[in-house]
C-alpha positions in Angstrom: -0.1 0.0 0.0 3.0 2.2 0.6 3.7 2.1 -3.1 0.1 2.9 -4.0 0.3 6.0 -1.8 3.6 7.0 -3.3 1.9 7.1 -6.7 -1.1 8.8 -5.6 1.1 12.1 -5.6 0.4 12.2 -9.3 -3.2 12.3 -8.8 -2.8 15.8 -7.6 -4.1 17.4 -10.8 -7.1 15.2 -10.9 -8.3 15.2 -7.3 -11.4 17.3 -8.1 -12.4 14.7 -10.8 -11.8 11.7 -8.3 -14.0 13.6 -5.7 -16.7 14.6 -8.1 -16.8 10.8 -9.5 -17.2 9.4 -5.9 -20.0 11.7 -5.3 -21.7 10.6 -8.3 -21.3 7.0 -7.6 -22.7 7.6 -4.2 -25.7 9.4 -5.6 -26.2 6.6 -8.1 -26.3 4.0 -5.4 -28.5 5.6 -3.2 -31.0 6.2 -6.1 -30.8 2.4 -6.8 -31.2 1.5 -3.2 -34.3 3.6 -3.0 -36.0 1.5 -6.0 -36.6 -1.6 -3.9 -38.7 0.4 -1.1 -40.8 1.9 -3.9 -41.4 -1.7 -5.3 -42.4 -2.9 -1.9 -44.9 0.1 -1.5 -46.2 -0.6 -5.0 -46.9 -4.3 -4.3 -48.1 -4.0 -0.6 -50.3 -0.7 -1.2 -51.0 -0.2 -4.8 -51.3 -4.0 -6.2 -52.9 -5.2 -2.9 -55.7 -2.3 -2.8 -55.9 -2.3 -6.8 -55.0 1.2 -6.6 -54.0 2.1 -10.2 -53.3 5.8 -9.7 -50.9 4.7 -6.8 -49.2 2.3 -9.0 -48.7 4.7 -11.7 -47.5 7.3 -9.0 -44.8 4.9 -7.8 -44.0 3.7 -11.4 -43.1 7.2 -12.1 -41.0 7.8 -9.2 -39.1 4.4 -9.9 -38.4 5.7 -13.5 -37.1 9.1 -12.3 -34.8 7.3 -9.9 -33.6 5.0 -12.8 -33.0 7.9 -15.1 -31.2 10.0 -12.6 -29.1 6.8 -11.8 -28.2 6.5 -15.5 -27.3 10.1 -15.8 -25.0 10.1 -12.8 -23.5 6.9 -14.1 -22.7 8.4 -17.4 -21.3 11.4 -15.8 -18.9 9.5 -13.5 -17.7 7.6 -16.6 -16.6 10.9 -18.0 -14.7 11.9 -14.7 -13.4 8.5 -14.1 -11.8 8.4 -17.6 -10.1 11.8 -17.3 -8.9 10.9 -13.9 -7.4 7.3 -14.5 -5.8 8.1 -17.9 -4.4 11.5 -16.7 -2.9 9.8 -13.6 -1.3 7.1 -15.9 0.1 9.7 -18.3 1.5 11.6 -15.2 3.0 8.5 -13.9 4.6 7.6 -17.2 6.0 11.1 -17.8 7.6 10.8 -14.3 9.2 7.6 -14.9 10.6 8.9 -18.3 11.9 12.0 -16.7 13.5 10.0 -14.1 15.2 7.6 -16.5 16.4 10.7 -18.5 18.3 11.8 -15.1 19.8 8.4 -14.5 23.7 7.7 -14.7 25.0 5.0 -16.5 25.5 3.1 -13.1 21.6 3.6 -12.7 20.7 2.2 -15.9 22.7 -0.8 -15.2 20.5 -1.8 -12.4 17.4 -2.3 -15.0 17.1 -4.4 -18.1 15.7 -1.9 -21.1 12.8 -4.3 -21.6 11.9 -4.1 -17.6 12.0 -0.4 -18.1 9.8 -0.4 -21.1 7.2 -2.8 -19.3 7.1 -0.5 -16.3 6.3 2.5 -18.5 3.6 0.6 -20.3 2.0 -2.6 -19.1 2.4 -1.8 -15.3 1.0 1.8 -15.8 -2.0 0.3 -17.9 -2.5 -2.1 -14.9 -2.7 0.9 -12.6 -5.2 2.6 -15.0 -7.4 -0.5 -15.5 -7.6 -0.8 -11.6 -8.9 2.7 -11.4 -11.2 2.4 -14.3 -12.6 -0.8 -13.0 -12.1 -0.5 -9.3 -12.9 3.0 -8.4 -16.6 2.7 -9.0 -17.0 -0.6 -7.2 -14.5 0.8 -4.4 -17.3 3.6 -3.7 -20.3 1.6 -4.8 -19.5 -1.6 -2.7 -19.2 -0.1 0.8 -22.4 2.2 0.3 -24.4 -0.8 -1.1 -23.1 -2.8 1.7 -23.8 -0.6 4.7 -27.0 0.9 3.3 -28.3 -2.5 2.1 -27.5 -4.2 5.3 -29.2 -1.2 7.3 -32.3 -1.3 5.1 -32.6 -5.0 5.4 -32.6 -4.8 9.3 -35.1 -2.0 9.1 -37.3 -4.0 7.0 -37.0 -7.3 8.8 -34.2 -7.8 11.6 -34.7 -11.5 11.9 -34.2 -12.4 8.1 -31.3 -9.9 8.2 -29.2 -12.1 10.5 -28.5 -14.3 7.5 -25.8 -11.6 6.5 -24.2 -12.2 9.9 -23.6 -15.7 9.1 -22.7 -15.2 5.2 -20.2 -12.3 5.8 -17.4 -14.1 7.6 -17.7 -16.9 5.1 -17.1 -14.5 2.2 -14.3 -12.6 4.1 -12.3 -15.9 4.8 -12.7 -17.1 1.1 -11.5 -13.7 -0.3 -8.4 -13.5 2.1 -7.1 -16.9 1.1 -7.6 -15.9 -2.6 -5.7 -12.7 -2.1 -3.0 -14.5 -0.1 -2.3 -17.2 -2.9 -2.7 -14.8 -6.1 -0.7 -11.8 -4.8 3.0 -13.2 -5.4 1.6 -14.8 -8.8 1.1 -11.3 -10.0 4.6 -10.2 -9.4 6.0 -13.4 -11.1 3.7 -12.5 -14.1 5.0 -9.1 -14.6 8.7 -10.7 -14.5 7.6 -12.9 -17.2 6.1 -10.1 -19.3 9.6 -8.4 -18.8 11.2 -11.4 -20.3 8.8 -11.7 -23.3 9.5 -7.8 -24.1 13.1 -8.6 -23.9 13.0 -11.3 -26.3 10.8 -9.2 -28.7 13.1 -6.2 -28.5 16.2 -8.2 -29.2 14.7 -10.1 -31.9 13.4 -7.0 -33.7 16.6 -4.9 -33.0 18.6 -7.6 -34.5 16.5 -8.8 -37.1 19.1 -8.2 -39.9 21.6 -10.4 -37.9 19.1 -13.1 -37.4 18.5 -13.3 -41.2 22.2 -13.0 -42.0 23.0 -16.0 -39.8 19.8 -17.7 -41.0 18.5 -18.1 -37.3 14.7 -17.3 -37.8 13.7 -20.9 -36.7 16.0 -20.4 -33.4 14.3 -17.2 -32.8 10.9 -18.4 -33.3 11.4 -21.4 -30.9 12.9 -18.9 -28.4 9.7 -16.6 -28.8 7.5 -19.5 -28.5 9.0 -20.8 -25.2 8.9 -17.6 -23.5 5.3 -16.8 -25.0 4.3 -20.5 -23.7 5.7 -19.4 -20.4 3.7 -16.3 -20.3 0.5 -18.2 -21.2 1.0 -20.8 -18.6 1.7 -18.3 -15.7 -1.1 -16.2 -16.8 -3.5 -19.1 -16.8 -2.4 -20.1 -13.6 -2.6 -16.8 -12.1 -6.1 -16.1 -13.3 -7.2 -19.7 -12.4 -6.9 -18.7 -8.8 -8.1 -15.1 -9.3 -11.5 -16.2 -10.6 -12.2 -18.6 -7.7 -13.9 -15.7 -6.1 -16.8 -15.7 -8.4 -18.0 -19.4 -8.0 -17.4 -19.1 -4.3 -19.4 -15.8 -4.0 -22.2 -17.3 -6.2 -22.3 -20.4 -3.7 -22.9 -18.2 -0.7 -25.4 -16.1 -2.7 -27.4 -18.7 -3.7 -27.2 -20.4 -0.1 -28.3 -16.9 1.4 -31.3 -16.8 -1.2 -32.4 -20.5 -0.1 -32.3 -19.4 3.6 -34.1 -16.1 2.9 -36.8 -17.9 0.9 -37.2 -20.7 3.6 -37.5 -18.4 6.6 -39.3 -15.6 4.4 -41.7 -17.8 3.1 -42.6 -19.2 6.5 -43.0 -15.7 7.7 -45.3 -14.9 4.9 -47.5 -17.9 5.6 -47.4 -17.0 9.1 -48.7 -13.3 8.3 -45.5 -11.9 9.8 -44.1 -10.5 6.6 -45.8 -9.0 3.7 -45.1 -10.3 0.2 -43.9 -6.8 -0.7 -41.5 -6.8 1.9 -40.0 -9.9 1.1 -39.6 -8.9 -2.7 -37.9 -5.6 -1.4 -35.8 -7.6 1.0 -34.7 -9.9 -2.0 -33.6 -6.9 -3.7 -31.6 -5.8 -0.7 -30.0 -9.3 -0.5 -28.9 -9.3 -4.0 -27.4 -5.8 -3.8 -25.7 -6.7 -0.7 -24.1 -10.0 -2.2 -23.2 -7.7 -5.2 -21.5 -5.3 -3.1 -19.4 -8.0 -1.6 -18.5 -9.3 -4.9 -17.6 -5.9 -6.1 -15.3 -5.4 -3.0 -13.7 -8.8 -3.6 -13.0 -7.9 -7.3 -11.6 -4.5 -6.0 -9.3 -6.6 -3.7 -8.1 -8.6 -6.6 -7.5 -5.6 -8.8 -5.6 -4.0 -5.9 -3.5 -6.9 -5.5 -2.4 -6.9 -9.1 -1.9 -3.1 -8.8 0.4 -3.7 -5.8 2.7 -5.5 -7.7 2.9 -3.1 -10.6 3.0 -0.1 -8.2 6.0 -1.6 -6.6 7.7 -1.9 -10.0 6.9 1.6 -10.7 8.2 3.0 -7.5 11.5 1.3 -8.0 12.1 3.4 -11.0 10.9 6.5 -9.4 12.8 6.1 -6.0 16.0 4.8 -7.7 18.7 7.1 -6.0 20.5 9.2 -8.9 24.2 8.4 -8.5 25.4 11.4 -10.4 24.1 15.0 -9.6 25.4 18.6 -9.7 26.7 20.0 -6.5 24.6 22.8 -4.8 26.7 25.5 -6.0 28.0 24.3 -9.4 30.4 25.9 -11.7 29.1 26.6 -14.9 32.2 27.5 -17.1 34.7 25.1 -18.3 37.9 27.1 -18.8 39.7 24.8 -21.2 39.9 21.3 -22.4 42.6 20.1 -20.4 42.3 16.9 -18.5 43.9 15.5 -15.5 43.6 12.1 -13.8 45.0 11.9 -10.4 45.5 8.3 -9.0 42.1 7.2 -10.4 40.7 3.9 -9.9 37.2 2.8 -10.9 34.8 -0.1 -10.2 31.5 -0.6 -12.0 30.0 -2.0 -8.8 31.2 -0.8 -5.5 31.1 -4.5 -4.2 33.2 -5.7 -7.1 36.4 -7.5 -6.1 38.4 -6.1 -8.8 38.7 -2.6 -10.4 38.3 -1.7 -14.1 40.8 1.1 -13.7 43.9 1.0 -11.5 45.9 3.9 -10.2 45.6 6.2 -13.5 47.7 9.3 -13.6 47.5 11.3 -16.9 47.9 14.9 -18.0 46.6 16.1 -21.3 47.0 19.8 -22.4 44.3 21.8 -23.8 44.2 21.6 -27.5 46.2 18.4 -27.5 45.5 15.4 -29.9 45.8 12.1 -27.8 45.4 8.7 -29.1 44.4 5.5 -26.8 45.3 2.0 -28.1 44.9 -1.2 -26.1 43.4 -4.7 -26.6 39.7 -5.5 -25.7 39.0 -5.2 -22.0 41.9 -2.7 -21.4 39.4 -0.3 -20.2 40.0 2.5 -22.8 36.0 3.2 -23.1 36.0 3.2 -19.4 38.8 5.7 -19.2 37.2 8.3 -21.3 33.4 7.8 -19.9 34.8 9.5 -16.5 35.8 12.9 -18.3 31.9 13.8 -18.8 30.9 12.1 -15.4 29.0 9.2 -17.2 30.5 7.2 -14.4 32.2 8.7 -11.2 35.7 7.6 -10.3 35.6 5.2 -7.2 39.0 6.4 -6.1 41.1 9.7 -7.1 40.1 12.8 -8.9 39.4 13.5 -12.6 39.8 17.1 -13.5 38.7 19.1 -16.5 39.9 22.7 -17.1 41.8 22.5 -13.9 38.8 21.6 -11.9 37.3 18.5 -10.4 34.5 17.4 -12.6 32.3 16.8 -9.5 32.2 20.6 -9.1 30.7 21.4 -12.4 27.0 21.5 -13.3 26.5 18.2 -15.0 24.8 20.0 -18.2 27.8 22.5 -18.6 30.6 19.7 -18.2 28.5 17.5 -20.8 28.0 20.2 -23.2 31.7 21.0 -23.1 32.6 17.2 -23.9 31.7 15.9 -27.3 31.5 11.9 -27.1 31.1 9.9 -30.3 30.3 6.6 -28.9 31.0 3.0 -30.0 27.5 2.5 -30.9 26.5 5.0 -33.4 22.9 5.9 -32.6 20.6 7.9 -35.0 16.9 8.5 -34.5 13.9 8.4 -36.6 13.6 11.6 -38.7 15.6 13.6 -41.1 19.1 14.3 -41.4 18.7 17.9 -40.3 16.7 16.6 -37.0 19.4 14.4 -36.1 22.2 16.8 -36.6 20.4 19.5 -34.4 20.8 16.9 -31.5 24.1 18.7 -31.3 22.8 22.3 -31.6 19.1 23.0 -31.7 19.5 26.5 -33.2 22.1 25.5 -35.9 21.5 27.3 -39.1 22.1 25.8 -42.7 25.6 27.2 -43.0 26.7 25.8 -39.5 25.1 22.4 -40.4 26.9 22.2 -43.6 30.3 23.3 -42.1 29.9 20.5 -39.5 29.1 18.0 -42.3 32.2 19.0 -44.4 34.5 18.4 -41.4 33.1 15.0 -40.8 33.1 14.3 -44.6 29.6 13.8 -44.5 28.6 16.5 -47.0 29.7 14.4 -50.0 26.9 11.6 -49.4 24.2 14.1 -48.1 24.5 16.1 -51.3 23.7 12.9 -53.2 20.5 12.2 -51.0 17.2 13.0 -52.8 16.1 15.7 -50.2 19.6 16.8 -48.9 19.4 17.5 -45.1 15.8 16.9 -45.2 16.2 13.1 -46.2 14.4 10.8 -43.9 16.9 8.1 -42.4 14.2 5.6 -41.3 14.2 3.9 -38.0 17.6 4.2 -36.5 19.1 5.3 -39.5 18.7 2.1 -41.3 18.7 3.8 -44.8 22.4 4.6 -44.5 25.6 2.4 -44.0 27.6 2.3 -40.9 30.5 4.4 -42.3 27.7 7.2 -43.1 26.2 6.9 -39.6 29.6 7.3 -38.1 30.2 10.7 -40.0 26.8 11.9 -39.3 27.3 11.2 -35.5 30.6 13.2 -35.8 29.0 16.0 -37.6 26.2 16.1 -34.7 29.0 16.0 -32.0 30.9 18.9 -33.7 27.8 21.2 -33.6 28.1 21.2 -29.8 31.1 23.3 -30.1 32.9 21.1 -27.3 36.2 21.9 -25.7 36.9 18.2 -25.6 36.2 15.7 -28.4 36.2 12.0 -27.8 36.3 9.5 -30.7 35.6 6.1 -29.3 36.6 3.9 -32.1 34.2 6.2 -34.1 35.9 5.8 -37.6 36.3 2.0 -37.6 33.6 1.8 -40.5 35.3 4.5 -42.6 38.0 3.8 -45.2 41.5 5.0 -44.3 41.2 7.8 -47.1 38.2 9.4 -45.7 39.5 9.0 -42.0 42.6 11.0 -43.2 40.3 13.8 -44.5 38.4 13.8 -41.2 41.7 13.8 -39.2 42.9 16.7 -41.5 39.8 18.7 -41.0 39.8 18.3 -37.3 43.5 19.3 -36.9 42.3 22.8 -37.9 40.3 22.8 -34.4 43.2 24.5 -32.5 41.6 25.0 -29.4 39.6 21.6 -28.9 41.3 18.8 -27.0 40.8 15.6 -29.2 41.0 11.9 -27.7 41.0 9.2 -30.4 40.5 5.6 -29.2 41.2 3.4 -32.2 42.1 0.0 -33.2 44.1 1.0 -36.3 47.6 2.4 -35.5 47.2 4.7 -38.4 44.5 6.6 -36.6 46.7 7.6 -33.6 50.3 7.5 -35.0 50.1 11.2 -35.9 48.7 12.3 -32.6 50.6 14.6 -29.8 50.4 11.6 -27.4 49.6 8.1 -27.5 48.6 6.1 -24.6 48.9 2.5 -24.3 46.1 0.7 -22.0 46.7 -2.6 -20.5 44.5 -4.4 -18.1 43.0 -1.3 -16.7 46.5 0.5 -16.4 48.5 2.8 -18.5 51.2 0.7 -19.7 53.2 3.4 -21.4 52.7 6.6 -23.2 54.5 9.1 -25.6 54.7 10.0 -29.3 54.8 7.4 -32.2 58.6 7.6 -32.6 59.2 7.2 -28.7 56.9 4.3 -28.4 58.1 2.8 -31.7 61.7 2.9 -30.1 61.1 1.5 -26.7 57.5 -0.2 -26.3 57.2 -3.8 -27.1 53.4 -3.8 -27.1 53.3 -0.7 -29.6 56.0 -2.4 -31.8 54.1 -5.6 -32.0 50.8 -3.7 -33.0 52.6 -1.6 -35.7 54.6 -4.3 -37.2 51.4 -6.7 -37.4 49.2 -3.9 -39.1 51.8 -2.5 -41.4 52.6 -6.1 -42.4 49.1 -6.9 -42.8 48.6 -3.6 -45.0 51.4 -4.5 -47.3 50.3 -8.1 -47.7 46.8 -6.8 -48.7 48.5 -4.4 -51.2 47.2 -1.2 -49.2 49.1 1.7 -47.9 48.9 2.9 -44.4 
């Protein structure tokens, strides 16, 4: 319930709709409860005395009550829809905003598929709970209290049936809820798994076709889909047990009332109209108990979804700006002072060990190293995508933790290993770097990145639609667009994380030559090809999370065995393939 109360904060803008809806339901219920009293009078007075005018008069009253109940019900539906869907939208927005503020370390705590499920399926569960449960939540108690009260008013002896039936129904409900509650939690986790399989299969559909793994993926989907089906069936098998249980108790109550009430009519201690009206109240009371039971089942599933949503909203954001942040990065110098880093605080080994490094503003630095040498990890500490576990990382002579996060990240342009483009046009993707960039500025960035040559050949130039994720262009073209997009930020530090791997050496040379004109920008190049870094001012060799050696090309070629091995293997490979490097 704590998680539900936590999420009710987002109902703030819809409290008036909730109160109005509750009042309308209460009025509707009271009108419906008044109808059996009119029926009893109609039978005992109008029919018994053959008073047509009295019957007509009571019939009009019943019609008015029914019409008013219909109107209030329709009005409630309007307010309930506004409340439930508005609440759901507010929760989704809050989750999405929270995730946007997550650090990389926060994102490591959740699977992408799980986050998607929490923003969609889990929110839908809450909306359905409000749509399907709010009316019975108000209606059920009103029906129960007033129905029982009116039943005791009409005939206290017959009303004692409720005293017997109520504990039975309560016990049944408690047992069902106890059994079903953990099942709903498992059900949502299975949905997470299904979404994960679908997401991976659709994202990697081209790889699936290339490796002819369609049958394998189909089988994989069938297995998880079958698991979801079985879990759903088991969960709802127990959830629907309340219906036959309640019907059994209801019919038992009807039989008892017919037996005792019939005897009372025969003994002239109860009128037929009163018995008829009493039956109406019996059905309404039983119905109210069923409504309350269904609300409990809805609430049970909602609690599981609410807990999952609350986990996203309550996740402690690990990277934040200081209270009084510095909002100006002075230059592009970078310093690592005895820096170590662990991806998880309880990890036994560090990804980086005791790194000490100084990069001058405007310098071009290359980073080489094998897979797992922590090259990417090193540069991710510069814009505070992660925070160092030990030591200090400085940009512009100041600890990165003292900067405003937005200021720092605006000053550091990072072209990631995985080139990500978004649905939309070339222009829209480029303006991620600078939303206000004019035509001239866009083309300038494209020329530096050597993207202008293929953009000019596109049917609509900058306004060409790239499709989903830029699937209409090649990998090398994606890389060049990502470089151009980053250049538009006008950063003081440019980080290339193996971001020219899909570009031919000639184009890479053009990009390198154009970037060399950016005198005041510090450039850090992570690469697999030695030709990408051999012309830099400083080359850093990474090995097992440590700096193995550093120097320029000539220095490392003269003294460092790792650099010599990389150089010889790549140069020999280039010559054997008939290419120049």
